N, C-alpha and C positions, 0 to 999 in steps of 0.2 A: 467647482468648489469641492474640496475633499470632504468625505463623510466625517462627522464629528462625534464626540462622546454622547451628545444629546440624541443623535441619530441612532446610536446603539441602544440607548434607553427607550427610544420610541419603538424600535424593533422588538425589544424585550416585552414591552407592554402589549404589543399587537399579536403575540404568538399564540395566545389562547391555549387550548388543551392539546392541540395537535403536535406541538413541538415540545419534546421532553427536556427537562433538566437532567442531563446524563450524570451518572455517578462519578465521583473522583475516588479511586480505589488505591489505598496504600498496599504495596506489595513487598513483603519481607524478602521474597525470592530475588527480585531484581535489585532490591536495596543491598543485599549481601553481595550480589554479583558485581555491582558497580561501585560500592563504597559510598553511595548517596542514599538519601531517604527518597525513594522513588514512588510517585503517585501517577496513576494512569487515568487520563480523562477519556471515558469510554464512549466516544462518539459513534462507535460501531453499533451501539445499542439504540441509536436514534431511529425514528421512523424512516423507512427506506434504506436503513443500514449505513447511513453516512451523515456527516454534518451538513452536506449540501442542501438538504431540505430546508434548513434555516433560511438561507438566502433566497431560495426559490419561493418559499412561502411568503416572505415579507414583500418581495418584489411584486409578486402576482396579486397579493392582497391590496397593494398600493395602487394598482392600475385603475384608471377611470372606467366608468361604464362603457364609454365609447371605445376605449382601447380593448376592453374585454370582448366586445362584439367581433373584433377582427382576429381574436385568438393570439397565441404566442408560438414562437419558434425558438429552438435552442440547439446548440451543438455540444456534444459531450461524449466522452469515452464510456460513460455509464452512470456515475453517481449523481452528477448534476441532472442527467437525463431523467432518472427516477424521481428526483426531487421536483423537477418542473412538471413531470407527468402527474405526480400525485397531487401537487398543489393545484394544477389545472382541473383535475377531477373534482376537487373540493369546491372550486368556484364554478364548475360546469361550463368551462370554456374550451374551445378546440385547441389542440396542442400537436405540433409537429416537432420531432426530434431528429436531428442528423447525427449519426454515429459513424465512426470509422468502420471500414469493412472488416477489420480484424478485431473489433470489439468483442468482449466476452459474451458468448451465447447466453449465459445466465443473465447478464445485465440487459441484453437486448430483449430477452423474453420478459424480464421483470418490468421493463419500460413499457412494452406493449400491454402487459397485464394491467397497468394503471390507465390504459385507454388511449395512449398516445399513438399517432401515426409515425412510424419509424422509417427513416430513409438512411440506407447505408451508402456513404459517400466518402472517398478519401482513405488514406492509410494512417492518418494521425489527427489529433485534435485540430490543428491549424487548417488542414484541408477541409475537414468537416465544417469548421467555422465559416470558411469562405462560402460554402454552399448554403448555410443557414442565413447568412447576410443576403444572399441572392434571393432566397425565398421570402424573407422579410420585405425586401424592396418590391417584389412582384405582387405580394398579397396584402401588404399593409399590416401584417402580424407584428406584434411587439417582439423584438429580439431580447431574450433573457440570457444575458451573457453569463458564462460560467464563473467569472471572477472579477472582470473589470467593469464594475458598476457600483456607484456609491451605496445604493440600498442593499445590494448583495454583500458588500464589504461590512456594512453596519450590522447586518443580521448575524454574520459570522462572528463579529466582535462580542456578541452575547456570551460566547464561550469563555472569553476572558473574564466577564463579570461573574460567571458561575464558578470559575476557578478561585477567584478572590473571595467569594462568599464562603467557600468550603476550606480554603487554605490561604488566609490573608498573609501569612509570613513566608510564602513561597519565595525561594531565591532565584530560580531559573525555570523557564518554560521552553520546551522544545516542540516546535511545530513544523509539520511537513509543508513544503512549498512546491507548488506546480506553477500555476499562474499567479498565485499570491493572495487570493481573496481571504483565505483563512488567516494567514500571517498578518496581513494588513489590518483586518478587523481586530484581531487579538492584540496587536501592538497599540492601536488607538485606545482600547479599553484599559490595558495594563499600564501604559505610560501615563495616562491621565490620572489614574488612581495612585500609582507608586512608580515613579521613574527609575527607582533603584533596582527594581526587578528586571533581570536580564531576560530577553526573548531571543532565542536562537533558532533560526530557520534551518531546515534540513532538506537538501535536494538530492536527487539521483545524480551520480557521476555521469550518467549517459545523457542527462538533460539539465545541465547546470546554467540555465538561461538567466535566472535571477542572480545567481552567484556571480556570473560573468558581468551582468549589467551593472550591479552595484559596484563591482571592482573597477569597471571602466567609467562609471559615472553617467552612462547613457544606455538606453534600451538596446540590447544586443540579441540577435538570433543565435541560439547555441544549442548543440545537441542533436541527436537523431541519427548519428553515425552508427552507434551501437544500440542494439535492442535492450530493453529492460523489462523485467516483470512488473515494475511499478508503473502501470499504464495511467494511473490516476494523477501522477505528477509529471507525465511526459509532455511538457509544454515547451516549445522551442522559442516562443517570444512572450515575455511578460506583458502584463497590461500597463497602460499609461497611468491609471489611478493607483494600481497596486505598487508599481515601481516607485512612484513619487513618495508614497507613504513608507514603504519598506526602506528605501534609500535613506530617508531622514531618521527613522526610529529604530531600525534593527540593530542589535548589538553585534551579531555575527551570523554568517551563513556558512554551513558546513556541508560536506558531501558524504554520501554512503554508496556502496555498490550492492549488486544483487546478492552476493555471498553473505554480506552482513544482514541484509534484509531477510534472506531466507532463514538464517539462524534465529533472528528475532521472532519471525512468524512461528517457527517450530517450537521455540521455548514458550511462547504465549499459549500455544495449543497444549503442550505437554504439562507445563507448570501451572497455568492459570485457567485452562479449559476455555480460552478465548480464541475465536476464529477472526483474525484481522487480516485485511488485504495488504498487499505489498506496500502501496503508497501510505496506507494508514499506519504501518509498523515502522516506517522509516525513522521516525523520531526516537523510538526506543532502540532501534538498531544502532544508532550513533552512540547512545548512552552505553550500551552493552559492549560495543567494539572498542570505544575510545576511553571510557571511564573518565570523562572530563570534569566531573563536578563532585569530587570526593568530599564528604562531610556536609554537603548542601542538601536542602529540600528542593527537589526538582519535580516538574510535571512533564510527562510525555503525552502529547495529544494523540490518541489512537483514532485517526480521522474516519476510518470506514472499515466495513467488514464484508464487502461484496466481492468475494473471491471465487473464481471459476473452480469447479470441483476437480477438473483434470489437473489444473495447476496445483491444487491443494494436495493431491496424491504425490506429485513430484516434490513438493515442499517437504512432506513427511519423509520420503526416501532420502532426499538430499540432506535433510537435517540429521537423520539417523547416521548417514555416512560421515558427515562432518564431525560428529561426536564419537566416531569409531564404533558405532553400534550396528551398522549395516556394512557388511563386507561382501563385495561381489568379485569373484575370481573366475577366470577361464582356464580350464585344465586340459592338457593334451594327454590322453591315456592310450596305452596299447589296447587294441580291441580284442580282449580276451576275458573269460570269466574270472571274477574275483578282483580285477584291477581297480574297479570303483570302490570296492569294500575297503581297500587300504586307505583311500581318501576319507571315507566315512568314519573310519576308526580315529583318524587324526582330528576330524571335526568334533567327534564325540568327546575326545579327551580335552578339547578346548572349551567344552560346555557351550558349543554353538548350536543354534537351531536352524535347520535348513528350511528356508522359506520357499525357494523356487529352484527347480532343476531343469535345464534345457540341454538335451542330448543331441549331438550333431555328428553324423558320419558322412554326410554327402557334400558339404561345402568344398569348393575348389581348393582352398588353402589347407585342407586336412588330407594327409597322405593315406593311401590304402593301408589297411591294417591298424589304423589309429581311429580314435573317437574324441571329439571335442565335447566337453561338458562345462556349461556355465552355471555356477552356483551362487545364489543369493543367500547370505547367512546373517541371521540375527545373533549378535554377540554382545558380551557384557560391556565392552569398552575397548579403548585403544591398546591397553596393555595386553588384554586377552587376544586381540586381533594380531598383535605383533608376535605373540607366542605361537599362534597357529601358522603364521607366515614362516617363522623360523623352523618349525617342525617339518613343514612341507619342503623347505629347502634342504634340510638334512636328509630327507627321504629321496632327494633328487627328483622330485615331482616337477614336471614342466608346467608352469602356470604363469598367468598374467593378471596383475591386479587391475580391476576395472573401476574400483572406487578406492 
């Protein structure tokens, strides 16, 4: 039996002090950028850095004393793992988490930090999930599914209640979809209270499993051929529960790519000072890139903020490059005194700042008597970048654009 609106109310009543009501933040910056009145549901500020703690907490709280003695096991790329580990620590029960071998080191460390036994198995969620089911069968531990469980879905639906409490006249809600627990719960809450409010799911183009399943009318395995930075929504097969709910209630499912997600993450950091992970930023990424809701009040659920620090550095560089504020060029110079100064003079005239210089005289593709120099430049924007490029061409400088 599908979870109901009453189940969502029960999850809301049981959450105690551990689960926060996260803020709904109006943003003039993204409103101007999209032509909509944009509000951000800040689930990245939730305990453990993600909405996933809501479902894990309610599910584990609801276990019988007998079930708790056998402990729990779960599979997750990271956010569900931390939610289950934290909730288990509160209940003082044993917890095993199976994570993909390529999971973020930060998420693995955080999960262990909450006291869980972490096993690295498989290269994606689906392979880790198969191992978790095997452990549950062998040990009698309760499997805490990342999304396909009525109580998990109900607890995620509390987010819908909170949105309506803060913004009852919202027109549209954009929600990330991986396995579909967040979207399914939000749909039940929203459509019960006001069926006229549109709920739009956002998936990665690399893992469009729910998009394809709804389109075909049956659960379909899809995605995985291309890598994506949005590991939190990298699910190849939707859940039975989540698919049945989303198929019936969703207004639309749309797709975003990594370039669009990267831009949204960068803008969230620069304009809002929010650190949001790729999966969590996917909803806003669609709003920014497609501007689908001009003149409407819209909410983008920012589902999580657990991003690997190395990836974060790449996001900053790629975001600056996409906005024309980071220019990387490779220059071939005659290996003589003063040759580099001519390049520096042009850079100075363009008001660019040199961030990094790599000088190379030994590579096999560089002829004797020449030197290769790779320059990373901070520049004011695309117009200034083009002026510098044009001036280097006029000087007959041999160079290659790397960004």
